[in-house]
C-alpha positions in Angstrom: 43.1 36.6 84.7 46.9 37.0 85.2 48.3 36.1 88.6 51.6 36.7 90.5 53.5 36.0 93.6 56.3 38.1 95.1 58.8 36.4 97.4 60.9 38.8 99.5 64.2 38.3 101.2 66.2 40.8 103.2 65.7 44.2 104.7 62.7 46.5 105.2 63.7 48.5 102.0 63.2 45.2 100.0 59.9 44.7 101.7 58.8 48.2 100.8 59.9 47.7 97.2 58.1 44.3 97.0 54.9 46.0 98.3 55.3 48.6 95.5 55.5 45.8 92.9 52.5 44.0 94.3 50.4 47.2 94.4 51.5 48.2 90.9 50.6 44.8 89.4 47.2 45.0 91.2 46.5 48.4 89.6 47.4 46.8 86.2 44.7 44.2 86.7 46.8 41.3 88.0 45.7 39.2 91.0 47.9 37.9 93.8 47.9 34.1 93.8 47.3 32.3 97.0 50.0 30.2 98.7 48.3 27.0 97.4 47.7 28.1 93.8 50.0 28.5 90.8 50.9 31.9 89.4 51.7 33.2 85.9 54.7 35.2 87.2 56.8 34.7 90.3 59.1 37.5 91.5 62.0 36.8 93.9 63.2 40.0 95.4 66.7 38.9 96.4 69.3 39.7 99.1 73.0 39.2 99.2 74.1 41.0 102.4 75.5 37.7 103.7 76.4 34.3 102.2 73.4 32.8 103.9 71.1 35.5 102.4 72.6 34.8 98.9 72.1 31.0 99.4 68.5 31.6 100.5 67.9 33.8 97.4 69.2 31.0 95.1 67.1 28.4 96.9 63.9 30.6 96.6 64.6 31.1 92.8 65.2 27.4 92.2 62.1 26.4 94.2 59.9 28.9 92.3 61.2 27.4 89.0 60.8 23.8 90.2 57.3 24.1 91.7 55.9 26.4 88.9 57.2 24.9 85.6 54.7 26.8 83.5 55.3 30.2 85.2 57.8 33.0 84.3 60.3 33.6 87.1 62.0 36.9 87.7 65.1 37.4 89.9 65.4 41.0 90.9 67.2 43.3 93.3 70.5 43.1 95.1 71.7 39.7 93.7 71.1 40.9 90.2 73.0 44.1 91.0 76.0 42.4 92.6 76.4 39.0 90.9 74.2 38.8 87.7 76.6 36.3 86.2 75.7 33.8 89.0 72.0 34.2 88.2 72.7 33.6 84.5 73.7 30.1 85.3 70.3 29.2 86.8 68.1 27.7 84.0 64.5 28.8 84.0 64.8 32.5 85.0 62.9 34.7 82.6 63.9 38.1 83.9 67.0 39.4 85.7 66.6 43.0 86.8 68.7 45.0 89.2 68.0 47.7 91.8 68.7 50.5 89.3 65.4 49.9 87.5 63.1 48.6 90.3 60.6 51.3 89.4 60.3 49.7 86.0 59.9 46.1 87.1 56.1 46.0 87.4 55.9 47.2 83.7 58.5 44.6 82.7 56.6 41.8 84.5 53.5 42.5 82.5 55.6 41.8 79.3 56.9 38.4 80.6 54.0 36.2 79.7 54.2 37.3 76.0 58.0 36.9 75.8 59.8 33.6 75.1 63.3 35.1 75.6 65.2 35.7 78.8 65.5 39.4 79.7 68.6 40.7 81.6 68.3 44.4 82.4 71.3 45.6 84.4 71.9 49.3 83.9 74.6 50.7 86.2 74.1 53.3 88.9 75.4 56.8 88.0 76.4 59.8 90.2 73.2 61.7 89.4 70.9 58.7 89.7 67.5 60.1 91.0 65.5 58.7 93.9 62.8 56.3 92.7 59.7 57.5 94.5 57.9 54.2 94.6 54.4 55.2 95.7 52.4 52.8 97.9 48.9 53.5 99.2 48.3 50.3 101.3 50.1 47.4 103.0 47.5 44.5 103.0 47.6 42.5 106.2 49.9 44.9 108.0 49.0 47.2 110.8 51.9 49.6 110.3 53.1 51.1 107.0 56.6 51.5 105.7 57.9 54.5 103.8 61.3 54.4 102.0 62.7 57.9 102.2 66.4 57.2 101.4 68.4 54.8 99.3 72.1 54.2 98.6 75.2 53.9 100.7 78.7 55.3 100.2 80.3 54.3 103.6 82.1 51.3 102.2 82.6 49.4 105.4 85.1 46.7 104.5 82.8 43.8 105.1 79.7 45.2 103.4 78.4 44.5 99.8 75.5 47.0 100.1 77.3 50.1 98.6 77.9 48.0 95.5 74.2 47.0 95.3 72.4 50.2 96.2 74.3 53.0 94.5 74.9 56.6 95.7 72.9 58.5 98.3 69.4 59.5 97.2 66.5 61.0 99.2 62.8 61.5 98.8 61.9 65.2 98.7 60.4 66.4 102.1 57.1 67.5 100.5 56.7 64.0 99.1 57.4 62.4 102.5 54.8 64.6 104.1 52.3 63.8 101.4 52.9 60.0 101.8 52.5 60.2 105.6 49.2 62.1 105.2 48.1 59.5 102.7 48.8 56.7 105.1 47.0 58.5 107.9 43.9 58.8 105.6 44.1 55.1 105.0 43.8 54.5 108.7 47.4 53.6 109.6 48.4 54.7 113.1 52.2 54.0 112.6 54.7 54.5 109.8 58.3 53.2 109.8 60.7 55.5 107.9 63.3 53.4 106.3 66.3 53.6 104.1 69.6 51.9 103.3 71.5 54.6 105.2 68.8 56.6 106.9 71.1 59.0 108.7 72.3 60.3 105.3 68.8 61.5 104.4 68.9 64.8 102.6 72.6 65.0 101.7 71.8 64.9 98.0 68.9 67.5 98.3 69.2 71.2 97.8 69.4 73.4 100.9 70.2 72.1 104.4 67.7 69.3 104.6 68.5 66.4 107.0 66.5 63.8 108.9 66.1 66.0 112.0 64.8 68.9 109.9 62.4 66.5 108.1 61.0 65.2 111.4 60.5 68.8 112.6 58.4 69.4 109.4 56.4 66.2 110.3 55.8 67.5 113.8 54.5 70.8 112.6 52.0 69.0 110.3 50.5 67.2 113.3 49.7 64.1 111.2 47.6 61.7 113.3 50.0 58.8 113.4 53.3 57.9 115.1 56.6 57.6 113.3 59.3 55.0 113.9 62.8 55.2 112.6 64.7 52.2 111.2 68.4 51.6 111.8 70.7 54.6 112.2 74.5 54.9 112.5 75.6 56.2 116.0 77.6 59.2 114.6 74.5 60.3 112.6 72.1 60.4 115.5 72.2 63.9 116.9 71.2 65.0 120.4 68.5 67.2 118.9 66.8 64.1 117.4 67.1 62.2 120.7 65.5 65.1 122.6 62.7 65.2 120.0 62.0 61.5 120.6 61.9 62.2 124.4 59.4 65.1 124.1 57.2 64.3 121.1 54.7 61.5 121.6 54.3 60.9 117.8 58.1 60.0 117.4 58.7 56.5 118.8 61.4 56.3 121.5 63.1 53.3 119.8 66.5 53.4 118.2 68.3 50.6 116.4 72.0 51.4 116.3 74.8 49.3 114.7 77.9 48.7 116.8 79.4 45.8 114.8 82.4 45.5 117.0 83.2 46.4 120.6 86.9 46.7 119.9 88.4 49.9 118.6 91.1 48.2 116.4 88.5 46.0 114.8 86.2 49.1 114.2 89.1 50.8 112.3 89.6 47.6 110.3 85.9 47.6 109.4 86.1 51.3 108.3 83.5 52.3 110.9 83.6 56.0 111.7 83.4 56.0 115.5 85.1 54.4 118.5 83.7 52.5 121.4 83.9 55.5 123.7 81.7 57.6 121.3 79.3 54.7 120.9 78.9 54.3 124.7 78.4 58.1 125.1 75.6 58.0 122.5 73.8 55.1 124.3 74.1 56.8 127.7 72.7 60.0 126.2 69.6 58.2 124.8 69.1 56.3 128.1 69.3 59.5 130.2 66.8 61.3 128.0 64.4 58.3 127.6 64.7 55.8 130.4 62.1 53.4 129.0 63.3 54.0 125.4 64.4 50.9 123.5 68.0 50.6 122.1 68.7 47.8 119.8 72.3 47.0 118.7 73.8 45.1 115.8 77.0 43.2 116.7 79.1 41.0 114.5 81.1 38.0 115.7 84.3 36.7 114.1 85.5 39.6 111.9 89.1 38.7 110.6 91.6 39.6 113.3 89.1 39.4 116.1 91.1 37.7 118.9 89.8 36.7 122.3 90.7 40.1 123.8 88.6 41.9 121.1 85.7 39.6 121.7 85.9 40.2 125.5 86.0 43.9 124.9 82.7 43.6 123.0 81.1 41.5 125.8 82.3 44.0 128.5 81.1 47.0 126.6 77.6 45.6 126.0 77.3 44.3 129.5 78.0 47.8 130.8 75.5 49.6 128.5 71.8 50.0 128.9 70.9 48.4 125.6 67.6 46.6 125.2 68.3 43.8 122.7 71.0 42.6 120.4 71.0 41.4 116.8 74.0 39.1 116.4 75.5 38.2 113.1 78.5 35.9 112.4 81.0 37.5 110.0 80.1 36.6 106.4 82.9 37.2 103.8 81.5 38.8 100.7 83.2 38.6 97.3 84.0 42.1 96.0 84.6 43.7 99.5 88.0 44.4 101.0 87.4 42.0 103.9 87.1 39.1 101.4 90.9 39.3 101.1 91.7 39.8 104.8 93.9 37.3 106.6 93.7 36.1 110.2 90.2 34.7 109.7 88.5 33.3 112.8 87.6 29.6 112.6 84.0 28.7 112.1 83.5 26.9 115.5 85.0 29.9 117.4 82.7 32.3 115.5 79.7 30.1 116.5 80.8 30.1 120.1 81.2 33.8 120.2 77.9 34.4 118.4 76.2 32.1 120.9 77.7 34.0 123.9 76.5 37.3 122.4 73.0 35.9 121.9 72.9 34.8 125.5 73.9 38.3 126.6 71.2 39.7 124.2 68.5 37.5 125.9 69.6 38.7 129.3 69.5 42.4 128.2 66.1 41.9 126.7 64.6 40.5 129.9 66.2 43.2 132.0 64.6 45.8 129.7 61.2 44.1 130.0 61.4 44.0 133.8 62.4 47.7 133.8 59.2 48.5 132.0 56.9 46.7 134.4 54.2 48.9 136.0 54.6 51.6 133.3 52.0 52.6 130.8 52.4 52.3 127.1 50.5 53.0 123.8 50.3 49.7 122.1 49.5 49.3 118.4 47.4 46.1 118.2 48.6 43.8 115.5 46.4 40.7 115.6 46.1 37.2 117.0 49.1 35.8 118.8 50.5 32.9 116.8 51.3 30.8 119.9 48.0 31.2 121.6 44.8 32.0 119.7 43.2 33.3 122.8 45.6 36.2 122.9 46.2 39.4 120.9 49.7 40.8 120.2 50.9 44.3 119.7 53.9 46.6 120.0 54.3 49.7 122.2 55.9 52.9 121.1 59.3 51.6 122.4 58.7 48.4 120.5 58.0 46.4 123.7 56.0 43.3 122.5 52.7 42.9 124.4 50.1 40.1 124.6 46.7 40.5 126.2 43.3 38.8 126.0 42.1 38.5 122.5 39.9 41.3 121.1 39.7 41.3 117.3 37.9 44.7 117.3 41.1 46.4 118.4 43.3 45.4 115.4 45.1 48.4 114.0 44.1 50.7 116.9 46.3 52.2 119.7 45.5 50.8 123.1 46.7 52.3 126.4 48.2 49.4 128.5 50.0 48.8 131.7 52.9 46.3 131.6 52.0 43.7 134.2 54.6 40.9 133.9 56.7 39.0 131.4 55.2 36.0 129.7 56.6 33.9 126.8 59.3 36.4 126.0 56.7 39.1 125.8 54.9 41.4 128.2 51.5 40.7 129.5 49.4 43.9 129.3 46.4 45.2 131.1 44.2 47.3 128.9 43.4 50.8 130.3 41.8 52.5 127.3 41.6 52.5 123.5 41.6 55.3 120.9 
């Protein structure tokens, strides 16, 4: 019996690709090792979007080698794409494979136990690189499924390493998206998250006039018995038509995660972001007017080179004035190979920490305001399982991603339950069950 473990760092796309590797190895007769047991092969699906992520990837690789001296260790993904020479210096890695050949990684892993030599497979991305349709049927232990429908980025924001790790825009054909969604519904999933590296660019590489809004219209016509959630989308790529669809169609979750990155127009230009703060504010207000209880999450970066106190205050003022639901705050992380790596006027580390802390405090305030605004309203909650902090409670997420807790009922896991938001509790919302599907 051959056994494996997959360790995943980074984004939802990485999580999806790890699930593909796990399912493919399972079909090939491999068995997933438990947390306590050793494995024949360990795969570390890496991330390098920040210095911290790269450090965590190296730590995970070294820990896998140290704790499993008899196993073969594979380092795959974004680190191998961006900085393979750094992985070459880590003794004990049996396979280094980049994103360009992720579809082939399960097959390569089956060869590792028979090989005594290190393999480094690092083919470059090309203009006509096709989309790898990594088919997955199941997500063990998860109540919602993920579907990668887009890959690649060509925006080249000055701080971002992702375009160098993920290649050109590539999209999954609409008929394959529909087929995958129908398959997940047949497996019993009630929610699927559509994900991609640059989701708003879905379809730009496909024949015809296919785009994300058109794809969602096709999904709606199919009347597949599940709800669809969108992962992060750029503000200039979120059309009013799509917002109106989320406001009127119960199957499309009223939840948008929209990167801002900076609340100052000069910094946005320096970042090579293709919008200004006025455009961003208008988009947020449009969503809020159409969907008052819709969730709007925002990414915001602290300490980009040249960000003075005025630029930081601009960001605080903008976010205070907007009806956003929560913030994801990131300190600027210089990445070798990006233009911002060479930028002067860097912000000292302590100032970055202070600004990030101020933004996180604002994010907590926004989150609680959003929770309170939802009190008394009814929501459809996907039940996820036992609440980690209190085994007497069950947790779940509403269509607008409002996190609920309510008295434990194991029979409801994976089902949609109609609930009324009663009050806030432990940074969640206490729900009163009204009915279940």
